[in-house]
DSSP file (Angstrom, degrees, kcal/mol; ACC not computed):
  #  RESIDUE AA STRUCTURE BP1 BP2  ACC     N-H-->O    O-->H-N    N-H-->O    O-->H-N    TCO  KAPPA ALPHA  PHI   PSI    X-CA   Y-CA   Z-CA
    1    1 A M              0   0    0      0, 0.0     2,-0.0     0, 0.0     0, 0.0   0.000 360.0 360.0 360.0 128.5  111.5   90.0  181.9
    2    2 A S     >  -     0   0    0      1,-0.1     4,-1.8     4,-0.0     5,-0.1  -0.277 360.0-111.6 -74.4 160.6  109.3   92.1  184.4
    3    3 A R  H  > S+     0   0    0      1,-0.2     4,-2.3     2,-0.2     5,-0.1   0.875 116.6  55.3 -61.1 -39.0  106.6   90.5  186.5
    4    4 A A  H  > S+     0   0    0      1,-0.2     4,-1.7     2,-0.2    -1,-0.2   0.886 107.3  47.7 -63.7 -39.9  103.9   92.4  184.4
    5    5 A S  H  > S+     0   0    0      2,-0.2     4,-2.3     1,-0.2    -1,-0.2   0.837 110.5  52.9 -71.0 -34.3  105.1   91.0  181.1
    6    6 A K  H  X S+     0   0    0     -4,-1.8     4,-1.9     2,-0.2    -2,-0.2   0.932 108.2  51.3 -61.7 -45.9  105.2   87.4  182.7
    7    7 A L  H  < S+     0   0    0     -4,-2.3    -2,-0.2     1,-0.2    -1,-0.2   0.878 112.5  45.7 -65.6 -37.5  101.6   87.8  183.8
    8    8 A R  H  X S+     0   0    0     -4,-1.7     4,-0.8     1,-0.2    -1,-0.2   0.854 110.5  53.2 -73.5 -34.0  100.6   88.8  180.3
    9    9 A L  H  X S+     0   0    0     -4,-2.3     4,-2.3     1,-0.2    -2,-0.2   0.812  98.4  66.2 -66.2 -32.8  102.5   86.0  178.6
   10   10 A G  H  X S+     0   0    0     -4,-1.9     4,-2.0     1,-0.2     5,-0.2   0.934 100.9  44.7 -56.5 -54.8  100.9   83.3  180.7
   11   11 A P  H  > S+     0   0    0      0, 0.0     4,-2.1     0, 0.0    -1,-0.2   0.819 112.7  54.3 -64.6 -29.5   97.3   83.6  179.4
   12   12 A I  H  X S+     0   0    0     -4,-0.8     4,-2.5     2,-0.2    -2,-0.2   0.935 108.5  47.2 -69.3 -45.6   98.7   83.8  175.8
   13   13 A L  H  X S+     0   0    0     -4,-2.3     4,-2.1     1,-0.2    -1,-0.2   0.863 113.0  49.9 -63.6 -35.6  100.6   80.6  176.2
   14   14 A V  H  X S+     0   0    0     -4,-2.0     4,-2.4     2,-0.2    -1,-0.2   0.906 110.1  50.0 -67.1 -43.0   97.6   78.9  177.7
   15   15 A A  H  X S+     0   0    0     -4,-2.1     4,-2.5     1,-0.2    -2,-0.2   0.906 110.8  49.1 -63.7 -44.8   95.4   80.1  174.9
   16   16 A L  H  X S+     0   0    0     -4,-2.5     4,-2.1     2,-0.2    -1,-0.2   0.918 110.2  51.4 -60.6 -43.2   97.8   78.8  172.3
   17   17 A T  H  X S+     0   0    0     -4,-2.1     4,-2.3     1,-0.2    -2,-0.2   0.926 112.3  45.8 -60.3 -47.6   98.1   75.4  174.0
   18   18 A L  H  X S+     0   0    0     -4,-2.4     4,-2.3     1,-0.2    -1,-0.2   0.872 110.0  53.6 -68.0 -34.8   94.3   75.0  174.1
   19   19 A M  H  X S+     0   0    0     -4,-2.5     4,-1.6    -5,-0.2    -1,-0.2   0.927 109.7  48.4 -63.1 -41.5   93.9   76.2  170.5
   20   20 A G  H  X S+     0   0    0     -4,-2.1     4,-1.2     1,-0.2    -2,-0.2   0.907 112.1  48.9 -64.1 -42.8   96.4   73.5  169.4
   21   21 A C  H  < S+     0   0    0     -4,-2.3    -1,-0.2     1,-0.2    -2,-0.2   0.848 110.4  51.3 -67.1 -35.0   94.6   70.8  171.4
   22   22 A S  H  < S+     0   0    0     -4,-2.3    -1,-0.2     1,-0.2    -2,-0.2   0.815 110.9  47.3 -76.2 -25.5   91.2   71.8  170.0
   23   23 A T  H  < S+     0   0    0     -4,-1.6     2,-0.3    -5,-0.2    -1,-0.2   0.678  88.6  97.4 -86.2 -16.7   92.3   71.7  166.4
   24   24 A A     <  -     0   0    0     -4,-1.2     2,-0.4    -5,-0.2    -4,-0.0  -0.582  61.6-159.4 -72.0 130.3   94.1   68.3  166.7
   25   25 A R        -     0   0    0     -2,-0.3     2,-0.4     5,-0.0    51,-0.1  -0.919   6.3-167.1-114.2 138.5   91.8   65.5  165.4
   26   26 A S        -     0   0    0     -2,-0.4     7,-0.0     7,-0.0     5,-0.0  -0.961   9.9-147.4-126.9 140.6   92.3   61.9  166.4
   27   27 A T    >   -     0   0    0     -2,-0.4     3,-1.4     5,-0.1     6,-0.0  -0.504  49.4 -79.0 -97.2 173.0   90.7   58.9  164.9
   28   28 A P  T 3  S+     0   0    0      0, 0.0    86,-0.1     0, 0.0    -1,-0.0   0.858 131.5  18.9 -49.5 -45.8   89.9   55.8  167.1
   29   29 A D  T 3  S-     0   0    0     84,-0.1    85,-0.0     3,-0.0    -3,-0.0   0.328 106.5-117.4-107.9  11.8   93.5   54.5  167.1
   30   30 A G  S <  S+     0   0    0     -3,-1.4    -5,-0.0     2,-0.1     3,-0.0   0.459 100.3  75.7  72.2   6.0   95.2   57.7  166.0
   31   31 A E        +     0   0    0     -5,-0.0    71,-2.8    71,-0.0     2,-0.3   0.530  68.6  93.5-121.4 -10.7   96.6   56.4  162.8
   32   32 A W  E     -A  101   0A   0     69,-0.2     2,-0.4    70,-0.1    69,-0.2  -0.654  50.6-173.8 -83.9 134.3   93.5   56.2  160.5
   33   33 A R  E     -A  100   0A   0     67,-2.9    67,-2.6    -2,-0.3     2,-0.4  -0.976  24.4-124.8-129.3 145.6   92.8   59.1  158.2
   34   34 A R  E     +A   99   0A   0     -2,-0.4    40,-0.6    65,-0.2     2,-0.3  -0.728  38.5 179.2 -87.0 138.5   89.9   59.8  155.9
   35   35 A A  E     -AB  98  73A   0     63,-3.1    63,-2.7    -2,-0.4     2,-0.5  -0.960  27.9-128.1-141.9 150.9   91.0   60.5  152.3
   36   36 A R  E     -AB  97  72A   0     36,-2.4    36,-2.1    -2,-0.3     2,-0.5  -0.906  29.0-121.8-106.4 132.3   89.5   61.2  149.0
   37   37 A V  E     + B   0  71A   0     59,-3.0    58,-3.1    -2,-0.5    34,-0.2  -0.570  33.6 171.5 -72.7 117.7   90.5   59.1  146.0
   38   38 A L  E     +     0   0A   0     32,-3.1     2,-0.3    -2,-0.5    33,-0.2   0.769  62.2   3.4 -89.1 -36.7   92.1   61.3  143.3
   39   39 A Q  E     - B   0  70A   0     31,-1.5    31,-2.6    54,-0.1     2,-0.5  -0.997  54.2-139.9-155.3 143.5   93.3   58.7  140.8
   40   40 A L  E     - B   0  69A   0     -2,-0.3     2,-0.4    29,-0.2    29,-0.2  -0.952  29.4-176.8-106.2 132.2   93.4   55.0  140.2
   41   41 A V  E     - B   0  68A   0     27,-2.8    27,-3.2    -2,-0.5     2,-0.2  -0.990  23.7-134.5-132.6 128.9   96.8   53.7  138.9
   42   42 A H  E >   - B   0  67A   0     -2,-0.4     3,-1.5    25,-0.2     4,-0.4  -0.613  31.1-118.4 -78.5 146.3   97.9   50.3  137.7
   43   43 A G  G >  S+     0   0    0     23,-2.6     3,-1.4     1,-0.3    21,-0.2   0.845 113.1  58.0 -56.0 -38.2  101.3   49.4  139.1
   44   44 A A  G 3  S+     0   0    0     20,-0.6    -1,-0.3     1,-0.3    20,-0.1   0.787 110.7  45.8 -66.5 -23.2  103.0   49.2  135.7
   45   45 A D  G <  S+     0   0    0     -3,-1.5     2,-0.7    19,-0.1    -1,-0.3   0.414  81.7 121.0 -98.2   1.9  101.9   52.8  135.1
   46   46 A L    <   -     0   0    0     -3,-1.4     2,-0.8    -4,-0.4     3,-0.4  -0.565  57.3-143.9 -75.0 113.9  103.0   54.1  138.4
   47   47 A A        -     0   0    0     -2,-0.7    -1,-0.1     1,-0.2    -2,-0.1  -0.678  68.0 -33.8 -80.7 108.2  105.5   56.8  137.7
   48   48 A D  S >  S+     0   0    0     -2,-0.8     3,-0.7     1,-0.1    -1,-0.2   0.900  72.7 164.1  52.5  57.0  108.2   56.9  140.3
   49   49 A G  G >   +     0   0    0     -3,-0.4     3,-1.7     1,-0.2     6,-0.3   0.442  50.5  96.5 -82.3   0.4  106.1   55.8  143.3
   50   50 A K  G 3  S+     0   0    0      1,-0.3    -1,-0.2     5,-0.2     6,-0.1   0.628  72.3  68.6 -69.0 -12.2  109.3   54.9  145.3
   51   51 A H  G <  S+     0   0    0     -3,-0.7    -1,-0.3     4,-0.1    -2,-0.1   0.715  85.8  81.5 -77.3 -20.3  109.0   58.4  147.0
   52   52 A D  S X> S-     0   0    0     -3,-1.7     4,-2.6     1,-0.1     3,-1.7  -0.746  79.9-137.7 -90.5 130.7  105.9   57.3  148.9
   53   53 A P  H 3> S+     0   0    0      0, 0.0     4,-0.6     0, 0.0    -1,-0.1   0.744 102.9  56.1 -60.3 -23.2  106.4   55.3  152.0
   54   54 A C  H 34 S+     0   0    0     29,-0.2    -4,-0.1     1,-0.1    -5,-0.0   0.662 117.7  35.5 -80.5 -15.8  103.5   52.9  151.2
   55   55 A V  H X4 S+     0   0    0     -3,-1.7     3,-1.8    -6,-0.3    -5,-0.2   0.722 101.0  75.0-105.4 -32.3  105.2   52.1  147.8
   56   56 A A  H 3< S+     0   0    0     -4,-2.6    -2,-0.1     1,-0.3    -6,-0.1   0.788  93.2  52.7 -54.8 -33.0  108.9   52.3  148.8
   57   57 A S  T 3< S+     0   0    0     -4,-0.6    -1,-0.3     2,-0.0     2,-0.3   0.536  91.5  93.1 -84.6  -1.6  108.9   49.0  150.6
   58   58 A L  S <  S-     0   0    0     -3,-1.8     2,-0.1     1,-0.1    -3,-0.0  -0.641  76.2-121.9 -91.4 147.4  107.4   47.0  147.7
   59   59 A A     >  -     0   0    0     -2,-0.3     4,-2.0     1,-0.1     5,-0.2  -0.406  31.6-104.7 -77.4 162.3  109.6   45.2  145.1
   60   60 A A  H  > S+     0   0    0      1,-0.2     4,-2.1     2,-0.2     5,-0.1   0.838 121.8  53.1 -59.9 -38.2  109.2   46.1  141.5
   61   61 A A  H  > S+     0   0    0      1,-0.2     4,-1.1     2,-0.2    -1,-0.2   0.881 109.0  50.1 -67.5 -37.2  107.3   42.8  140.8
   62   62 A Q  H  4 S+     0   0    0      2,-0.2     4,-0.4     1,-0.2    -2,-0.2   0.857 110.1  48.8 -65.3 -39.3  104.9   43.6  143.6
   63   63 A I  H >< S+     0   0    0     -4,-2.0     3,-1.1     1,-0.2    -2,-0.2   0.897 108.9  53.3 -72.1 -38.6  104.3   47.1  142.3
   64   64 A A  H 3< S+     0   0    0     -4,-2.1   -20,-0.6     1,-0.2    -1,-0.2   0.800 110.4  49.1 -63.6 -28.5  103.7   45.9  138.7
   65   65 A G  T 3< S+     0   0    0     -4,-1.1     2,-0.3   -22,-0.2    -1,-0.2   0.434 101.1  80.7 -91.8  -0.8  101.0   43.4  140.0
   66   66 A H    <   -     0   0    0     -3,-1.1   -23,-2.6    -4,-0.4     2,-0.4  -0.691  67.8-134.5-110.1 162.3   99.1   45.8  142.1
   67   67 A E  E     -B   42   0A   0     19,-0.5    19,-2.7    -2,-0.3     2,-0.3  -0.859  30.3-164.8-100.0 142.4   96.4   48.4  141.6
   68   68 A F  E     -BC  41  85A   0    -27,-3.2   -27,-2.8    -2,-0.4     2,-0.4  -0.913  13.7-149.7-129.6 159.8   97.0   51.7  143.5
   69   69 A V  E     -BC  40  84A   0     15,-2.8    15,-2.8    -2,-0.3     2,-0.6  -0.968  11.1-143.4-123.9 145.0   95.0   54.7  144.5
   70   70 A V  E     -BC  39  83A   0    -31,-2.6   -32,-3.1    -2,-0.4   -31,-1.5  -0.949  30.6-173.5-104.1 123.0   96.3   58.2  144.9
   71   71 A V  E     -BC  37  82A   0     11,-2.8    11,-1.7    -2,-0.6     2,-0.4  -0.821  21.0-146.3-118.8 154.7   94.6   59.9  147.8
   72   72 A R  E     +BC  36  81A   0    -36,-2.1   -36,-2.4    -2,-0.3     2,-0.3  -0.981  24.9 169.2-120.3 139.4   94.4   63.3  149.4
   73   73 A Y  E     -BC  35  80A   0      7,-2.4     7,-3.2    -2,-0.4     2,-0.4  -0.932  32.4-109.6-141.0 163.2   94.0   63.8  153.1
   74   74 A A  E     + C   0  79A   0    -40,-0.6     2,-0.4    -2,-0.3     5,-0.2  -0.764  24.8 179.1 -98.4 137.5   94.2   66.5  155.6
   75   75 A Q  E >  S- C   0  78A   0      3,-3.1     3,-1.7    -2,-0.4     2,-0.4  -0.895  74.0 -44.1-134.5 107.4   96.9   66.8  158.2
   76   76 A G  T 3  S-     0   0    0     -2,-0.4    -2,-0.0     1,-0.3     0, 0.0  -0.587 121.0 -30.3  69.0-129.1   96.4   69.8  160.2
   77   77 A R  T 3  S+     0   0    0     -2,-0.4     2,-0.3    -3,-0.1    -1,-0.3   0.366 122.6  91.0 -99.7   5.7   95.5   72.6  157.8
   78   78 A W  E <  S-C   75   0A   0     -3,-1.7    -3,-3.1     0, 0.0     2,-0.4  -0.749  72.8-128.4-103.0 146.2   97.6   71.1  155.0
   79   79 A A  E     -C   74   0A   0     -2,-0.3     2,-0.3    -5,-0.2    -5,-0.2  -0.810  27.7-170.1 -92.3 135.3   96.6   68.7  152.3
   80   80 A R  E     -C   73   0A   0     -7,-3.2    -7,-2.4    -2,-0.4     2,-0.3  -0.803   8.9-143.9-119.1 161.7   98.8   65.6  152.0
   81   81 A Y  E     -C   72   0A   0     -2,-0.3     2,-0.3    -9,-0.2    -9,-0.2  -0.966  14.6-178.3-131.2 148.6   98.9   62.9  149.3
   82   82 A R  E     -C   71   0A   0    -11,-1.7   -11,-2.8    -2,-0.3     2,-0.5  -0.996  21.2-142.8-144.6 141.4   99.6   59.3  149.5
   83   83 A T  E     -C   70   0A   0     -2,-0.3   -13,-0.2   -13,-0.2   -29,-0.2  -0.945  30.2-177.6-107.3 122.1   99.8   56.4  147.0
   84   84 A L  E     -C   69   0A   0    -15,-2.8   -15,-2.8    -2,-0.5     2,-0.3  -0.920  28.4-119.2-128.5 140.5   98.3   53.2  148.5
   85   85 A P  E     -C   68   0A   0      0, 0.0     2,-0.5     0, 0.0   -17,-0.2  -0.580  32.8-130.3 -75.8 142.0   98.0   49.7  147.2
   86   86 A V        -     0   0    0    -19,-2.7   -19,-0.5    -2,-0.3    20,-0.1  -0.828  13.3-145.2 -99.8 126.2   94.4   48.6  146.8
   87   87 A S    >   -     0   0    0     -2,-0.5     3,-1.5     1,-0.1   -21,-0.0  -0.457  26.9-112.2 -81.2 158.5   93.3   45.3  148.3
   88   88 A P  T 3  S+     0   0    0      0, 0.0    -1,-0.1     0, 0.0    -2,-0.0   0.807 115.3  63.7 -60.7 -25.0   90.6   43.1  146.5
   89   89 A A  T 3  S+     0   0    0      2,-0.0     2,-0.5     1,-0.0    20,-0.1   0.699  91.0  76.3 -71.5 -19.3   88.2   43.8  149.5
   90   90 A V    <   -     0   0    0     -3,-1.5     2,-0.9    18,-0.1     8,-0.0  -0.826  66.5-156.3-102.0 126.5   88.2   47.6  148.8
   91   91 A N        -     0   0    0     -2,-0.5     2,-0.4     2,-0.0    -2,-0.0  -0.860  24.0-172.7-100.4  98.3   86.1   48.9  145.9
   92   92 A A        +     0   0    0     -2,-0.9     2,-0.3     4,-0.0    -6,-0.0  -0.779  12.2 169.5-102.6 137.4   87.8   52.2  145.0
   93   93 A S    >   -     0   0    0     -2,-0.4     3,-2.1   -54,-0.0   -56,-0.3  -0.968  44.7 -85.5-137.4 155.6   86.6   54.9  142.6
   94   94 A V  T 3  S+     0   0    0     -2,-0.3   -56,-0.2     1,-0.3     3,-0.1  -0.382 115.2  19.1 -63.9 133.9   87.7   58.4  141.8
   95   95 A G  T 3  S+     0   0    0    -58,-3.1    -1,-0.3     1,-0.3     2,-0.2   0.330  94.5 129.2  89.6  -5.3   86.0   60.9  144.2
   96   96 A Q    <   -     0   0    0     -3,-2.1   -59,-3.0   -59,-0.1     2,-0.5  -0.549  58.6-125.2 -85.1 151.4   85.1   58.2  146.7
   97   97 A T  E     +A   36   0A   0    -61,-0.2     2,-0.3    -2,-0.2   -61,-0.2  -0.842  36.5 169.8 -93.1 126.7   86.0   58.7  150.4
   98   98 A L  E     -A   35   0A   0    -63,-2.7   -63,-3.1    -2,-0.5     2,-0.4  -0.839  29.5-124.7-131.5 166.5   88.1   55.9  152.0
   99   99 A W  E     -AD  34 108A   0      9,-2.5     9,-2.7    -2,-0.3     2,-0.3  -0.929  28.4-178.7-109.7 137.7   89.9   55.4  155.2
  100  100 A F  E     -AD  33 107A   0    -67,-2.6   -67,-2.9    -2,-0.4     2,-0.5  -0.984  26.3-122.3-139.3 154.3   93.6   54.5  155.3
  101  101 A N  E  >  -A   32   0A   0      5,-2.0     4,-2.0    -2,-0.3   -69,-0.2  -0.796  12.7-147.7 -95.5 127.5   96.2   53.8  158.1
  102  102 A L  T  4 S+     0   0    0    -71,-2.8    -1,-0.1    -2,-0.5   -70,-0.1   0.801  95.6  37.7 -67.8 -25.7   99.2   55.9  158.0
  103  103 A R  T  4 S+     0   0    0    -72,-0.1    -1,-0.2     1,-0.1   -71,-0.0   0.901 128.1  28.8 -86.8 -49.9  101.5   53.2  159.4
  104  104 A S  T  4 S-     0   0    0      2,-0.1    -2,-0.2   -73,-0.1     3,-0.1   0.618  92.1-135.2 -91.9 -14.4  100.3   50.0  157.7
  105  105 A C     <  +     0   0    0     -4,-2.0     2,-0.2     1,-0.2    -3,-0.1   0.710  49.8 156.5  59.0  25.3   98.9   51.7  154.5
  106  106 A A        -     0   0    0     -5,-0.1    -5,-2.0   -22,-0.1     2,-0.3  -0.532  32.7-141.9 -77.2 146.0   95.8   49.6  154.9
  107  107 A L  E     -D  100   0A   0     -7,-0.2     2,-0.4    -2,-0.2    -7,-0.2  -0.812  12.5-166.9-108.4 150.2   92.6   50.8  153.3
  108  108 A A  E     -D   99   0A   0     -9,-2.7    -9,-2.5    -2,-0.3   -18,-0.1  -1.000  19.6-140.4-136.9 136.8   89.1   50.5  154.6
  109  109 A Q  S    S-     0   0    0     -2,-0.4    -1,-0.1   -11,-0.2   -12,-0.1   0.934  84.6 -10.4 -62.5 -51.3   85.8   51.1  152.7
  110  110 A T  S    S+     0   0    0      1,-0.4    -2,-0.1   -12,-0.1   -11,-0.0   0.424 122.5  11.2-119.9-109.1   83.9   52.9  155.4
  111  111 A E  S    S-     0   0    0      1,-0.1    -1,-0.4   -13,-0.0   -12,-0.1  -0.479  83.4-102.8 -75.7 148.9   84.8   53.3  159.1
  112  112 A P        -     0   0    0      0, 0.0    -1,-0.1     0, 0.0   -12,-0.0  -0.440  44.3 -97.7 -69.6 144.3   88.3   52.4  160.2
  113  113 A P              0   0    0      0, 0.0   -84,-0.1     0, 0.0   -81,-0.1  -0.264 360.0 360.0 -57.5 143.8   88.5   49.0  162.0
  114  114 A A              0   0    0     -3,-0.1    -3,-0.0   -86,-0.1     0, 0.0   0.539 360.0 360.0 -74.8 360.0   88.5   49.4  165.8
């Protein structure tokens, strides 16, 4: 590689790195995401939720006894979907915006807990 091409490649790599850093969004602890509720589902009606990491760890009896929400959230420029158990403290309705934690699958009504 010639010196001239190395000199041209440097600014391009710096620009790409900065562009990636500016598009990455972080929430207070890096794990909370804002999501839109698409559907409310009773556990007994949940069709094959075992593919979702928030449902896969639950036993069949726990799934049947819970209410769940299907949410859509952004990860980069892509839309992702997650099925989450709803706690009694969260009032969820279709179209509502909620916060959820990617690791613990916890839901929050408004701002994520600090």
